[in-house]
PDBQT receptor file of N, H, CA, C and O in Angstrom, charges set to zero:
ATOM      1  N   MET A   1     101.728 136.114  97.279  1.00  0.00    +0.000 N 
ATOM      2  CA  MET A   1     102.887 135.337  97.725  1.00  0.00    +0.000 C 
ATOM      3  C   MET A   1     103.807 135.026  96.487  1.00  0.00    +0.000 C 
ATOM      4  O   MET A   1     103.436 135.020  95.313  1.00  0.00    +0.000 OA
ATOM      5  N   SER A   2     104.772 134.830  96.846  1.00  0.00    +0.000 N 
ATOM      6  H   SER A   2     105.073 134.835  97.800  1.00  0.00    +0.000 HD
ATOM      7  CA  SER A   2     105.979 134.710  95.886  1.00  0.00    +0.000 C 
ATOM      8  C   SER A   2     106.605 133.217  95.964  1.00  0.00    +0.000 C 
ATOM      9  O   SER A   2     106.721 132.616  97.032  1.00  0.00    +0.000 OA
ATOM     10  N   CYS A   3     106.983 132.704  94.744  1.00  0.00    +0.000 N 
ATOM     11  H   CYS A   3     106.888 133.192  93.876  1.00  0.00    +0.000 HD
ATOM     12  CA  CYS A   3     107.428 131.297  94.526  1.00  0.00    +0.000 C 
ATOM     13  C   CYS A   3     108.626 131.083  95.386  1.00  0.00    +0.000 C 
ATOM     14  O   CYS A   3     109.628 131.798  95.383  1.00  0.00    +0.000 OA
ATOM     15  N   PRO A   4     108.410 129.947  96.180  1.00  0.00    +0.000 N 
ATOM     16  CA  PRO A   4     109.662 129.675  97.209  1.00  0.00    +0.000 C 
ATOM     17  C   PRO A   4     111.128 129.166  96.267  1.00  0.00    +0.000 C 
ATOM     18  O   PRO A   4     112.238 129.039  96.784  1.00  0.00    +0.000 OA
ATOM     19  N   ILE A   5     110.842 128.937  94.886  1.00  0.00    +0.000 N 
ATOM     20  H   ILE A   5     109.940 129.041  94.466  1.00  0.00    +0.000 HD
ATOM     21  CA  ILE A   5     112.042 128.444  94.234  1.00  0.00    +0.000 C 
ATOM     22  C   ILE A   5     112.831 129.947  93.788  1.00  0.00    +0.000 C 
ATOM     23  O   ILE A   5     113.923 130.314  94.221  1.00  0.00    +0.000 OA
ATOM     24  N   CYS A   6     111.989 130.669  92.838  1.00  0.00    +0.000 N 
ATOM     25  H   CYS A   6     111.101 130.371  92.486  1.00  0.00    +0.000 HD
ATOM     26  CA  CYS A   6     112.576 131.720  92.112  1.00  0.00    +0.000 C 
ATOM     27  C   CYS A   6     112.393 133.005  92.705  1.00  0.00    +0.000 C 
ATOM     28  O   CYS A   6     113.220 133.913  92.616  1.00  0.00    +0.000 OA
ATOM     29  N   GLY A   7     111.066 133.092  93.444  1.00  0.00    +0.000 N 
ATOM     30  H   GLY A   7     110.395 132.355  93.516  1.00  0.00    +0.000 HD
ATOM     31  CA  GLY A   7     110.631 134.569  94.002  1.00  0.00    +0.000 C 
ATOM     32  C   GLY A   7     109.625 135.035  93.157  1.00  0.00    +0.000 C 
ATOM     33  O   GLY A   7     108.831 135.786  93.725  1.00  0.00    +0.000 OA
ATOM     34  N   GLU A   8     109.421 134.833  92.032  1.00  0.00    +0.000 N 
ATOM     35  H   GLU A   8     110.066 134.224  91.571  1.00  0.00    +0.000 HD
ATOM     36  CA  GLU A   8     108.320 135.441  91.107  1.00  0.00    +0.000 C 
ATOM     37  C   GLU A   8     106.922 135.093  91.995  1.00  0.00    +0.000 C 
ATOM     38  O   GLU A   8     106.699 134.271  92.885  1.00  0.00    +0.000 OA
ATOM     39  N   ASP A   9     106.059 136.150  91.302  1.00  0.00    +0.000 N 
ATOM     40  H   ASP A   9     106.240 136.817  90.580  1.00  0.00    +0.000 HD
ATOM     41  CA  ASP A   9     104.715 135.929  91.735  1.00  0.00    +0.000 C 
ATOM     42  C   ASP A   9     104.097 134.528  91.435  1.00  0.00    +0.000 C 
ATOM     43  O   ASP A   9     104.247 134.014  90.326  1.00  0.00    +0.000 OA
ATOM     44  N   ALA A  10     103.363 133.882  92.491  1.00  0.00    +0.000 N 
ATOM     45  H   ALA A  10     103.241 134.299  93.391  1.00  0.00    +0.000 HD
ATOM     46  CA  ALA A  10     102.921 132.497  92.393  1.00  0.00    +0.000 C 
ATOM     47  C   ALA A  10     101.696 132.522  91.255  1.00  0.00    +0.000 C 
ATOM     48  O   ALA A  10     100.953 133.496  91.141  1.00  0.00    +0.000 OA
ATOM     49  N   ALA A  11     101.610 131.591  90.613  1.00  0.00    +0.000 N 
ATOM     50  H   ALA A  11     102.214 130.800  90.705  1.00  0.00    +0.000 HD
ATOM     51  CA  ALA A  11     100.400 131.387  89.657  1.00  0.00    +0.000 C 
ATOM     52  C   ALA A  11      99.337 130.527  90.411  1.00  0.00    +0.000 C 
ATOM     53  O   ALA A  11      99.710 129.561  91.077  1.00  0.00    +0.000 OA
ATOM     54  N   GLN A  12      98.274 130.799  90.334  1.00  0.00    +0.000 N 
ATOM     55  H   GLN A  12      97.972 131.584  89.792  1.00  0.00    +0.000 HD
ATOM     56  CA  GLN A  12      97.054 130.171  90.730  1.00  0.00    +0.000 C 
ATOM     57  C   GLN A  12      97.042 128.481  90.496  1.00  0.00    +0.000 C 
ATOM     58  O   GLN A  12      96.798 127.665  91.386  1.00  0.00    +0.000 OA
ATOM     59  N   LYS A  13      97.362 128.164  89.101  1.00  0.00    +0.000 N 
ATOM     60  H   LYS A  13      97.560 128.826  88.378  1.00  0.00    +0.000 HD
ATOM     61  CA  LYS A  13      97.269 126.987  88.778  1.00  0.00    +0.000 C 
ATOM     62  C   LYS A  13      98.608 126.065  89.481  1.00  0.00    +0.000 C 
ATOM     63  O   LYS A  13      98.567 124.836  89.535  1.00  0.00    +0.000 OA
ATOM     64  N   TYR A  14      99.643 126.781  89.936  1.00  0.00    +0.000 N 
ATOM     65  H   TYR A  14      99.677 127.780  89.892  1.00  0.00    +0.000 HD
ATOM     66  CA  TYR A  14     100.863 125.902  90.445  1.00  0.00    +0.000 C 
ATOM     67  C   TYR A  14     101.212 126.532  91.726  1.00  0.00    +0.000 C 
ATOM     68  O   TYR A  14     102.393 126.647  92.052  1.00  0.00    +0.000 OA
ATOM     69  N   ARG A  15     100.250 126.945  92.471  1.00  0.00    +0.000 N 
ATOM     70  H   ARG A  15      99.290 126.851  92.206  1.00  0.00    +0.000 HD
ATOM     71  CA  ARG A  15     100.447 127.699  93.613  1.00  0.00    +0.000 C 
ATOM     72  C   ARG A  15     100.920 126.711  94.790  1.00  0.00    +0.000 C 
ATOM     73  O   ARG A  15     100.150 125.795  95.077  1.00  0.00    +0.000 OA
ATOM     74  N   PRO A  16     102.079 126.824  95.461  1.00  0.00    +0.000 N 
ATOM     75  CA  PRO A  16     102.591 128.202  95.665  1.00  0.00    +0.000 C 
ATOM     76  C   PRO A  16     103.763 128.522  94.810  1.00  0.00    +0.000 C 
ATOM     77  O   PRO A  16     104.541 129.441  95.062  1.00  0.00    +0.000 OA
ATOM     78  N   PHE A  17     103.874 127.584  93.605  1.00  0.00    +0.000 N 
ATOM     79  H   PHE A  17     103.241 126.837  93.400  1.00  0.00    +0.000 HD
ATOM     80  CA  PHE A  17     104.853 128.023  92.750  1.00  0.00    +0.000 C 
ATOM     81  C   PHE A  17     104.483 128.985  91.618  1.00  0.00    +0.000 C 
ATOM     82  O   PHE A  17     103.276 129.193  91.502  1.00  0.00    +0.000 OA
ATOM     83  N   CYS A  18     105.271 129.588  90.793  1.00  0.00    +0.000 N 
ATOM     84  H   CYS A  18     106.252 129.419  90.888  1.00  0.00    +0.000 HD
ATOM     85  CA  CYS A  18     104.960 130.269  89.681  1.00  0.00    +0.000 C 
ATOM     86  C   CYS A  18     104.635 129.509  88.419  1.00  0.00    +0.000 C 
ATOM     87  O   CYS A  18     103.980 129.952  87.475  1.00  0.00    +0.000 OA
ATOM     88  N   SER A  19     105.214 128.222  88.525  1.00  0.00    +0.000 N 
ATOM     89  H   SER A  19     105.746 127.862  89.291  1.00  0.00    +0.000 HD
ATOM     90  CA  SER A  19     105.253 127.502  87.051  1.00  0.00    +0.000 C 
ATOM     91  C   SER A  19     105.435 126.174  87.367  1.00  0.00    +0.000 C 
ATOM     92  O   SER A  19     105.875 125.861  88.473  1.00  0.00    +0.000 OA
ATOM     93  N   LYS A  20     105.113 125.249  86.424  1.00  0.00    +0.000 N 
ATOM     94  H   LYS A  20     104.756 125.503  85.525  1.00  0.00    +0.000 HD
ATOM     95  CA  LYS A  20     105.315 123.806  86.461  1.00  0.00    +0.000 C 
ATOM     96  C   LYS A  20     106.583 123.546  86.602  1.00  0.00    +0.000 C 
ATOM     97  O   LYS A  20     106.893 122.565  87.279  1.00  0.00    +0.000 OA
ATOM     98  N   ARG A  21     107.658 124.405  85.965  1.00  0.00    +0.000 N 
ATOM     99  H   ARG A  21     107.407 125.201  85.415  1.00  0.00    +0.000 HD
ATOM    100  CA  ARG A  21     109.062 124.019  86.101  1.00  0.00    +0.000 C 
ATOM    101  C   ARG A  21     109.694 124.381  87.541  1.00  0.00    +0.000 C 
ATOM    102  O   ARG A  21     110.673 123.740  87.925  1.00  0.00    +0.000 OA
ATOM    103  N   CYS A  22     109.174 125.342  88.293  1.00  0.00    +0.000 N 
ATOM    104  H   CYS A  22     108.379 125.862  87.981  1.00  0.00    +0.000 HD
ATOM    105  CA  CYS A  22     109.349 125.368  89.601  1.00  0.00    +0.000 C 
ATOM    106  C   CYS A  22     108.942 124.256  90.515  1.00  0.00    +0.000 C 
ATOM    107  O   CYS A  22     109.739 123.732  91.293  1.00  0.00    +0.000 OA
ATOM    108  N   ALA A  23     107.675 123.902  90.406  1.00  0.00    +0.000 N 
ATOM    109  H   ALA A  23     107.027 124.327  89.774  1.00  0.00    +0.000 HD
ATOM    110  CA  ALA A  23     106.943 123.028  91.260  1.00  0.00    +0.000 C 
ATOM    111  C   ALA A  23     107.914 121.648  90.857  1.00  0.00    +0.000 C 
ATOM    112  O   ALA A  23     108.241 120.983  91.840  1.00  0.00    +0.000 OA
ATOM    113  N   ASP A  24     108.330 121.229  89.730  1.00  0.00    +0.000 N 
ATOM    114  H   ASP A  24     108.065 121.769  88.931  1.00  0.00    +0.000 HD
ATOM    115  CA  ASP A  24     109.158 120.096  89.258  1.00  0.00    +0.000 C 
ATOM    116  C   ASP A  24     110.453 120.293  89.939  1.00  0.00    +0.000 C 
ATOM    117  O   ASP A  24     110.985 119.268  90.366  1.00  0.00    +0.000 OA
ATOM    118  N   ILE A  25     111.090 121.473  90.129  1.00  0.00    +0.000 N 
ATOM    119  H   ILE A  25     110.658 122.305  89.781  1.00  0.00    +0.000 HD
ATOM    120  CA  ILE A  25     112.192 121.456  90.659  1.00  0.00    +0.000 C 
ATOM    121  C   ILE A  25     112.301 121.240  92.368  1.00  0.00    +0.000 C 
ATOM    122  O   ILE A  25     113.195 120.622  92.946  1.00  0.00    +0.000 OA
ATOM    123  N   ASP A  26     111.326 121.815  92.890  1.00  0.00    +0.000 N 
ATOM    124  H   ASP A  26     110.600 122.317  92.420  1.00  0.00    +0.000 HD
ATOM    125  CA  ASP A  26     110.770 121.387  94.308  1.00  0.00    +0.000 C 
ATOM    126  C   ASP A  26     110.719 119.953  94.478  1.00  0.00    +0.000 C 
ATOM    127  O   ASP A  26     111.364 119.418  95.379  1.00  0.00    +0.000 OA
ATOM    128  N   LEU A  27     109.962 119.260  93.639  1.00  0.00    +0.000 N 
ATOM    129  H   LEU A  27     109.437 119.695  92.907  1.00  0.00    +0.000 HD
ATOM    130  CA  LEU A  27     109.640 117.823  93.560  1.00  0.00    +0.000 C 
ATOM    131  C   LEU A  27     111.038 116.987  93.652  1.00  0.00    +0.000 C 
ATOM    132  O   LEU A  27     111.309 116.131  94.493  1.00  0.00    +0.000 OA
ATOM    133  N   ALA A  28     111.813 117.420  92.642  1.00  0.00    +0.000 N 
ATOM    134  H   ALA A  28     111.593 118.116  91.959  1.00  0.00    +0.000 HD
ATOM    135  CA  ALA A  28     113.113 116.911  92.452  1.00  0.00    +0.000 C 
ATOM    136  C   ALA A  28     113.834 116.994  93.925  1.00  0.00    +0.000 C 
ATOM    137  O   ALA A  28     114.318 116.008  94.482  1.00  0.00    +0.000 OA
ATOM    138  N   LYS A  29     113.833 118.002  94.339  1.00  0.00    +0.000 N 
ATOM    139  H   LYS A  29     113.441 118.803  93.887  1.00  0.00    +0.000 HD
ATOM    140  CA  LYS A  29     114.568 118.387  95.687  1.00  0.00    +0.000 C 
ATOM    141  C   LYS A  29     113.956 117.286  96.923  1.00  0.00    +0.000 C 
ATOM    142  O   LYS A  29     114.609 116.856  97.873  1.00  0.00    +0.000 OA
ATOM    143  N   TRP A  30     112.904 117.063  96.687  1.00  0.00    +0.000 N 
ATOM    144  H   TRP A  30     112.373 117.413  95.915  1.00  0.00    +0.000 HD
ATOM    145  CA  TRP A  30     112.323 116.128  97.731  1.00  0.00    +0.000 C 
ATOM    146  C   TRP A  30     112.697 114.688  97.388  1.00  0.00    +0.000 C 
ATOM    147  O   TRP A  30     112.887 113.864  98.282  1.00  0.00    +0.000 OA
ATOM    148  N   MET A  31     112.805 114.384  96.079  1.00  0.00    +0.000 N 
ATOM    149  H   MET A  31     112.652 115.054  95.353  1.00  0.00    +0.000 HD
ATOM    150  CA  MET A  31     113.082 113.093  95.681  1.00  0.00    +0.000 C 
ATOM    151  C   MET A  31     114.417 112.621  95.727  1.00  0.00    +0.000 C 
ATOM    152  O   MET A  31     114.681 111.440  95.954  1.00  0.00    +0.000 OA
ATOM    153  N   ASN A  32     115.311 113.538  95.513  1.00  0.00    +0.000 N 
ATOM    154  H   ASN A  32     115.097 114.497  95.329  1.00  0.00    +0.000 HD
ATOM    155  CA  ASN A  32     116.900 113.318  95.614  1.00  0.00    +0.000 C 
ATOM    156  C   ASN A  32     117.366 113.439  97.170  1.00  0.00    +0.000 C 
ATOM    157  O   ASN A  32     118.501 113.136  97.539  1.00  0.00    +0.000 OA
ATOM    158  N   GLY A  33     116.473 113.859  97.925  1.00  0.00    +0.000 N 
ATOM    159  H   GLY A  33     115.551 114.105  97.625  1.00  0.00    +0.000 HD
ATOM    160  CA  GLY A  33     117.034 113.944  99.317  1.00  0.00    +0.000 C 
ATOM    161  C   GLY A  33     117.604 115.230  99.940  1.00  0.00    +0.000 C 
ATOM    162  O   GLY A  33     118.087 115.262 101.072  1.00  0.00    +0.000 OA
ATOM    163  N   SER A  34     117.498 116.439  98.997  1.00  0.00    +0.000 N 
ATOM    164  H   SER A  34     117.106 116.413  98.078  1.00  0.00    +0.000 HD
ATOM    165  CA  SER A  34     117.994 117.511  99.358  1.00  0.00    +0.000 C 
ATOM    166  C   SER A  34     116.934 118.138 100.520  1.00  0.00    +0.000 C 
ATOM    167  O   SER A  34     117.397 118.871 101.394  1.00  0.00    +0.000 OA
ATOM    168  N   TYR A  35     115.874 117.902 100.498  1.00  0.00    +0.000 N 
ATOM    169  H   TYR A  35     115.498 117.306  99.788  1.00  0.00    +0.000 HD
ATOM    170  CA  TYR A  35     114.973 118.340 101.617  1.00  0.00    +0.000 C 
ATOM    171  C   TYR A  35     114.740 116.949 102.464  1.00  0.00    +0.000 C 
ATOM    172  O   TYR A  35     114.578 115.855 101.922  1.00  0.00    +0.000 OA
ATOM    173  N   ALA A  36     114.750 117.144 103.706  1.00  0.00    +0.000 N 
ATOM    174  H   ALA A  36     114.882 118.032 104.146  1.00  0.00    +0.000 HD
ATOM    175  CA  ALA A  36     114.391 116.053 104.757  1.00  0.00    +0.000 C 
ATOM    176  C   ALA A  36     113.791 116.638 105.901  1.00  0.00    +0.000 C 
ATOM    177  O   ALA A  36     114.043 117.758 106.345  1.00  0.00    +0.000 OA
ATOM    178  N   VAL A  37     112.952 115.783 106.369  1.00  0.00    +0.000 N 
ATOM    179  H   VAL A  37     112.747 114.873 106.008  1.00  0.00    +0.000 HD
ATOM    180  CA  VAL A  37     112.120 116.318 107.757  1.00  0.00    +0.000 C 
ATOM    181  C   VAL A  37     112.946 115.564 108.802  1.00  0.00    +0.000 C 
ATOM    182  O   VAL A  37     112.985 114.335 108.843  1.00  0.00    +0.000 OA
ATOM    183  N   PRO A  38     113.625 116.396 109.671  1.00  0.00    +0.000 N 
ATOM    184  CA  PRO A  38     114.334 115.829 110.723  1.00  0.00    +0.000 C 
ATOM    185  C   PRO A  38     113.550 114.848 111.649  1.00  0.00    +0.000 C 
ATOM    186  O   PRO A  38     112.322 114.865 111.745  1.00  0.00    +0.000 OA
ATOM    187  N   SER A  39     114.302 114.063 112.266  1.00  0.00    +0.000 N 
ATOM    188  H   SER A  39     115.299 114.050 112.189  1.00  0.00    +0.000 HD
ATOM    189  CA  SER A  39     113.880 113.041 113.146  1.00  0.00    +0.000 C 
ATOM    190  C   SER A  39     114.696 112.960 114.324  1.00  0.00    +0.000 C 
ATOM    191  O   SER A  39     115.923 113.041 114.272  1.00  0.00    +0.000 OA
ATOM    192  N   MET A  40     113.981 112.787 115.490  1.00  0.00    +0.000 N 
ATOM    193  H   MET A  40     112.984 112.722 115.532  1.00  0.00    +0.000 HD
ATOM    194  CA  MET A  40     114.697 112.725 116.785  1.00  0.00    +0.000 C 
ATOM    195  C   MET A  40     115.110 111.122 116.868  1.00  0.00    +0.000 C 
ATOM    196  O   MET A  40     116.097 110.719 117.483  1.00  0.00    +0.000 OA
ATOM    197  N   ARG A  41     114.384 110.463 116.300  1.00  0.00    +0.000 N 
ATOM    198  H   ARG A  41     113.582 110.791 115.800  1.00  0.00    +0.000 HD
ATOM    199  CA  ARG A  41     114.703 108.939 116.491  1.00  0.00    +0.000 C 
ATOM    200  C   ARG A  41     116.103 108.466 115.979  1.00  0.00    +0.000 C 
ATOM    201  O   ARG A  41     116.547 108.903 114.917  1.00  0.00    +0.000 OA
ATOM    202  N   GLU A  42     116.769 107.600 116.718  1.00  0.00    +0.000 N 
ATOM    203  H   GLU A  42     116.408 107.245 117.581  1.00  0.00    +0.000 HD
ATOM    204  CA  GLU A  42     117.916 107.162 116.588  1.00  0.00    +0.000 C 
ATOM    205  C   GLU A  42     117.834 105.939 115.473  1.00  0.00    +0.000 C 
ATOM    206  O   GLU A  42     116.793 105.284 115.538  1.00  0.00    +0.000 OA
ATOM    207  N   ILE A  43     118.644 105.602 114.614  1.00  0.00    +0.000 N 
ATOM    208  H   ILE A  43     119.489 106.134 114.562  1.00  0.00    +0.000 HD
ATOM    209  CA  ILE A  43     118.426 104.590 113.758  1.00  0.00    +0.000 C 
ATOM    210  C   ILE A  43     119.223 103.321 114.366  1.00  0.00    +0.000 C 
ATOM    211  O   ILE A  43     120.433 103.349 114.591  1.00  0.00    +0.000 OA
ATOM    212  N   ASP A  44     118.457 102.292 114.583  1.00  0.00    +0.000 N 
ATOM    213  H   ASP A  44     117.474 102.268 114.400  1.00  0.00    +0.000 HD
ATOM    214  CA  ASP A  44     119.164 101.020 115.036  1.00  0.00    +0.000 C 
ATOM    215  C   ASP A  44     119.379 100.124 113.831  1.00  0.00    +0.000 C 
ATOM    216  O   ASP A  44     118.511  99.655 113.094  1.00  0.00    +0.000 OA
ATOM    217  N   PRO A  45     120.833  99.958 113.758  1.00  0.00    +0.000 N 
ATOM    218  CA  PRO A  45     121.094  99.140 112.388  1.00  0.00    +0.000 C 
ATOM    219  C   PRO A  45     120.479  97.773 112.322  1.00  0.00    +0.000 C 
ATOM    220  O   PRO A  45     120.255  97.301 111.208  1.00  0.00    +0.000 OA
ATOM    221  N   ASP A  46     120.166  97.047 113.470  1.00  0.00    +0.000 N 
ATOM    222  H   ASP A  46     120.349  97.431 114.375  1.00  0.00    +0.000 HD
ATOM    223  CA  ASP A  46     119.523  95.894 113.647  1.00  0.00    +0.000 C 
ATOM    224  C   ASP A  46     118.178  95.840 113.179  1.00  0.00    +0.000 C 
ATOM    225  O   ASP A  46     117.776  94.880 112.523  1.00  0.00    +0.000 OA
ATOM    226  N   GLU A  47     117.421  96.863 113.491  1.00  0.00    +0.000 N 
ATOM    227  H   GLU A  47     117.748  97.643 114.024  1.00  0.00    +0.000 HD
ATOM    228  CA  GLU A  47     116.064  97.102 113.250  1.00  0.00    +0.000 C 
ATOM    229  C   GLU A  47     116.024  97.126 111.660  1.00  0.00    +0.000 C 
ATOM    230  O   GLU A  47     115.336  96.347 111.000  1.00  0.00    +0.000 OA
ATOM    231  N   VAL A  48     116.832  98.099 111.132  1.00  0.00    +0.000 N 
ATOM    232  H   VAL A  48     117.391  98.732 111.668  1.00  0.00    +0.000 HD
ATOM    233  CA  VAL A  48     116.762  98.379 109.689  1.00  0.00    +0.000 C 
ATOM    234  C   VAL A  48     117.225  97.065 108.879  1.00  0.00    +0.000 C 
ATOM    235  O   VAL A  48     116.641  96.854 107.816  1.00  0.00    +0.000 OA
ATOM    236  N   ALA A  49     117.957  96.405 109.182  1.00  0.00    +0.000 N 
ATOM    237  H   ALA A  49     118.431  96.577 110.045  1.00  0.00    +0.000 HD
ATOM    238  CA  ALA A  49     118.517  94.914 108.731  1.00  0.00    +0.000 C 
ATOM    239  C   ALA A  49     117.239  94.017 108.616  1.00  0.00    +0.000 C 
ATOM    240  O   ALA A  49     116.921  93.350 107.631  1.00  0.00    +0.000 OA
ATOM    241  N   GLU A  50     116.500  94.132 109.916  1.00  0.00    +0.000 N 
ATOM    242  H   GLU A  50     116.758  94.673 110.716  1.00  0.00    +0.000 HD
ATOM    243  CA  GLU A  50     115.338  93.086 110.097  1.00  0.00    +0.000 C 
ATOM    244  C   GLU A  50     114.209  93.551 109.241  1.00  0.00    +0.000 C 
ATOM    245  O   GLU A  50     113.431  92.710 108.792  1.00  0.00    +0.000 OA
ATOM    246  N   ALA A  51     114.047  94.851 108.970  1.00  0.00    +0.000 N 
ATOM    247  H   ALA A  51     114.679  95.535 109.335  1.00  0.00    +0.000 HD
ATOM    248  CA  ALA A  51     112.818  95.420 108.218  1.00  0.00    +0.000 C 
ATOM    249  C   ALA A  51     113.110  95.085 106.719  1.00  0.00    +0.000 C 
ATOM    250  O   ALA A  51     112.170  94.733 106.006  1.00  0.00    +0.000 OA
ATOM    251  N   VAL A  52     114.388  95.181 106.207  1.00  0.00    +0.000 N 
ATOM    252  H   VAL A  52     115.152  95.467 106.785  1.00  0.00    +0.000 HD
ATOM    253  CA  VAL A  52     114.838  94.726 104.794  1.00  0.00    +0.000 C 
ATOM    254  C   VAL A  52     114.691  93.261 104.600  1.00  0.00    +0.000 C 
ATOM    255  O   VAL A  52     114.129  92.824 103.596  1.00  0.00    +0.000 OA
ATOM    256  N   GLU A  53     115.130  92.556 105.437  1.00  0.00    +0.000 N 
ATOM    257  H   GLU A  53     115.587  92.911 106.253  1.00  0.00    +0.000 HD
ATOM    258  CA  GLU A  53     114.951  91.121 105.331  1.00  0.00    +0.000 C 
ATOM    259  C   GLU A  53     113.520  90.586 105.474  1.00  0.00    +0.000 C 
ATOM    260  O   GLU A  53     113.232  89.563 104.854  1.00  0.00    +0.000 OA
ATOM    261  N   GLU A  54     112.576  91.205 106.258  1.00  0.00    +0.000 N 
ATOM    262  H   GLU A  54     112.810  92.036 106.762  1.00  0.00    +0.000 HD
ATOM    263  CA  GLU A  54     111.110  90.980 106.150  1.00  0.00    +0.000 C 
ATOM    264  C   GLU A  54     110.467  91.403 104.725  1.00  0.00    +0.000 C 
ATOM    265  O   GLU A  54     109.589  90.732 104.183  1.00  0.00    +0.000 OA
ATOM    266  N   ALA A  55     110.934  92.435 104.254  1.00  0.00    +0.000 N 
ATOM    267  H   ALA A  55     111.647  92.980 104.694  1.00  0.00    +0.000 HD
ATOM    268  CA  ALA A  55     110.310  92.965 102.965  1.00  0.00    +0.000 C 
ATOM    269  C   ALA A  55     110.817  92.120 101.927  1.00  0.00    +0.000 C 
ATOM    270  O   ALA A  55     110.120  91.832 100.954  1.00  0.00    +0.000 OA
ATOM    271  N   LEU A  56     112.139  91.650 102.093  1.00  0.00    +0.000 N 
ATOM    272  H   LEU A  56     112.705  91.884 102.883  1.00  0.00    +0.000 HD
ATOM    273  CA  LEU A  56     112.560  90.699 100.823  1.00  0.00    +0.000 C 
ATOM    274  C   LEU A  56     111.775  89.482 101.083  1.00  0.00    +0.000 C 
ATOM    275  O   LEU A  56     111.303  88.900 100.106  1.00  0.00    +0.000 OA
ATOM    276  N   ARG A  57     111.559  88.995 102.322  1.00  0.00    +0.000 N 
ATOM    277  H   ARG A  57     111.942  89.468 103.115  1.00  0.00    +0.000 HD
ATOM    278  CA  ARG A  57     111.135  87.760 102.427  1.00  0.00    +0.000 C 
ATOM    279  C   ARG A  57     109.418  87.701 101.862  1.00  0.00    +0.000 C 
ATOM    280  O   ARG A  57     108.861  86.749 101.315  1.00  0.00    +0.000 OA
ATOM    281  N   ALA A  58     108.896  88.918 102.172  1.00  0.00    +0.000 N 
ATOM    282  H   ALA A  58     109.348  89.691 102.616  1.00  0.00    +0.000 HD
ATOM    283  CA  ALA A  58     107.482  88.926 101.779  1.00  0.00    +0.000 C 
ATOM    284  C   ALA A  58     107.222  89.146 100.361  1.00  0.00    +0.000 C 
ATOM    285  O   ALA A  58     106.173  88.814  99.808  1.00  0.00    +0.000 OA
ATOM    286  N   GLU A  59     108.395  89.822  99.683  1.00  0.00    +0.000 N 
ATOM    287  H   GLU A  59     109.247  90.091 100.132  1.00  0.00    +0.000 HD
ATOM    288  CA  GLU A  59     108.437  89.943  98.236  1.00  0.00    +0.000 C 
ATOM    289  C   GLU A  59     108.528  88.505  97.586  1.00  0.00    +0.000 C 
ATOM    290  O   GLU A  59     107.752  88.141  96.703  1.00  0.00    +0.000 OA
ATOM    291  N   SER A  60     109.488  87.760  98.072  1.00  0.00    +0.000 N 
ATOM    292  H   SER A  60     110.119  88.056  98.790  1.00  0.00    +0.000 HD
ATOM    293  CA  SER A  60     109.708  86.305  97.489  1.00  0.00    +0.000 C 
ATOM    294  C   SER A  60     108.497  85.442  97.716  1.00  0.00    +0.000 C 
ATOM    295  O   SER A  60     108.302  84.501  96.946  1.00  0.00    +0.000 OA
ATOM    296  N   GLU A  61     107.676  85.677  98.697  1.00  0.00    +0.000 N 
ATOM    297  H   GLU A  61     107.834  86.441  99.323  1.00  0.00    +0.000 HD
ATOM    298  CA  GLU A  61     106.467  84.700  98.996  1.00  0.00    +0.000 C 
ATOM    299  C   GLU A  61     105.314  85.275  98.415  1.00  0.00    +0.000 C 
ATOM    300  O   GLU A  61     104.290  84.593  98.379  1.00  0.00    +0.000 OA
ATOM    301  N   ALA A  62     105.317  86.381  97.971  1.00  0.00    +0.000 N 
ATOM    302  H   ALA A  62     106.149  86.935  98.001  1.00  0.00    +0.000 HD
ATOM    303  CA  ALA A  62     104.130  86.857  97.161  1.00  0.00    +0.000 C 
ATOM    304  C   ALA A  62     104.042  86.197  95.676  1.00  0.00    +0.000 C 
ATOM    305  O   ALA A  62     104.989  85.920  94.940  1.00  0.00    +0.000 OA
ATOM    306  N   PRO A  63     102.788  86.035  95.457  1.00  0.00    +0.000 N 
ATOM    307  CA  PRO A  63     102.530  85.475  94.117  1.00  0.00    +0.000 C 
ATOM    308  C   PRO A  63     103.062  86.058  93.104  1.00  0.00    +0.000 C 
ATOM    309  O   PRO A  63     103.090  87.286  93.179  1.00  0.00    +0.000 OA
ATOM    310  N   ALA A  64     103.614  85.454  91.921  1.00  0.00    +0.000 N 
ATOM    311  H   ALA A  64     103.591  84.456  91.859  1.00  0.00    +0.000 HD
ATOM    312  CA  ALA A  64     104.243  86.199  90.722  1.00  0.00    +0.000 C 
ATOM    313  C   ALA A  64     103.150  86.719  89.993  1.00  0.00    +0.000 C 
ATOM    314  O   ALA A  64     102.078  86.162  89.756  1.00  0.00    +0.000 OA
ATOM    315  N   LYS A  65     103.592  88.015  89.612  1.00  0.00    +0.000 N 
ATOM    316  H   LYS A  65     104.463  88.467  89.805  1.00  0.00    +0.000 HD
ATOM    317  CA  LYS A  65     102.567  88.876  88.959  1.00  0.00    +0.000 C 
ATOM    318  C   LYS A  65     102.761  88.529  87.386  1.00  0.00    +0.000 C 
ATOM    319  O   LYS A  65     103.829  88.372  86.793  1.00  0.00    +0.000 OA
ATOM    320  N   LYS A  66     101.473  88.453  86.881  1.00  0.00    +0.000 N 
ATOM    321  H   LYS A  66     100.605  88.580  87.362  1.00  0.00    +0.000 HD
ATOM    322  CA  LYS A  66     101.453  88.080  85.349  1.00  0.00    +0.000 C 
ATOM    323  C   LYS A  66     101.760  89.274  84.581  1.00  0.00    +0.000 C 
ATOM    324  O   LYS A  66     101.352  90.371  84.965  1.00  0.00    +0.000 OA
ATOM    325  N   PRO A  67     102.449  89.142  83.523  1.00  0.00    +0.000 N 
ATOM    326  CA  PRO A  67     102.390  90.292  82.583  1.00  0.00    +0.000 C 
ATOM    327  C   PRO A  67     100.966  90.666  81.913  1.00  0.00    +0.000 C 
ATOM    328  O   PRO A  67     100.080  89.814  81.847  1.00  0.00    +0.000 OA
ATOM    329  N   HIS A  68     100.799  91.908  81.446  1.00  0.00    +0.000 N 
ATOM    330  H   HIS A  68     101.519  92.600  81.500  1.00  0.00    +0.000 HD
ATOM    331  CA  HIS A  68      99.609  92.237  80.896  1.00  0.00    +0.000 C 
ATOM    332  C   HIS A  68      99.478  91.842  79.471  1.00  0.00    +0.000 C 
ATOM    333  O   HIS A  68      98.440  92.086  78.856  1.00  0.00    +0.000 OA
TER     334      HIS A  68
């Protein structure tokens, strides 16, 4: 099996990647949005706004966290 990032042979420790570097590159692509899972669902702006408001409300109503 070859590394999906650079094409080198995959290392057992980092499979399917050849190294930690290539595994980290792949993770960074997921985290910055370079990779995305397509969705057939249309985004409803009102639904998104409602979800954000609800999350903010829940956060403000949560008990304050004490520092360690």
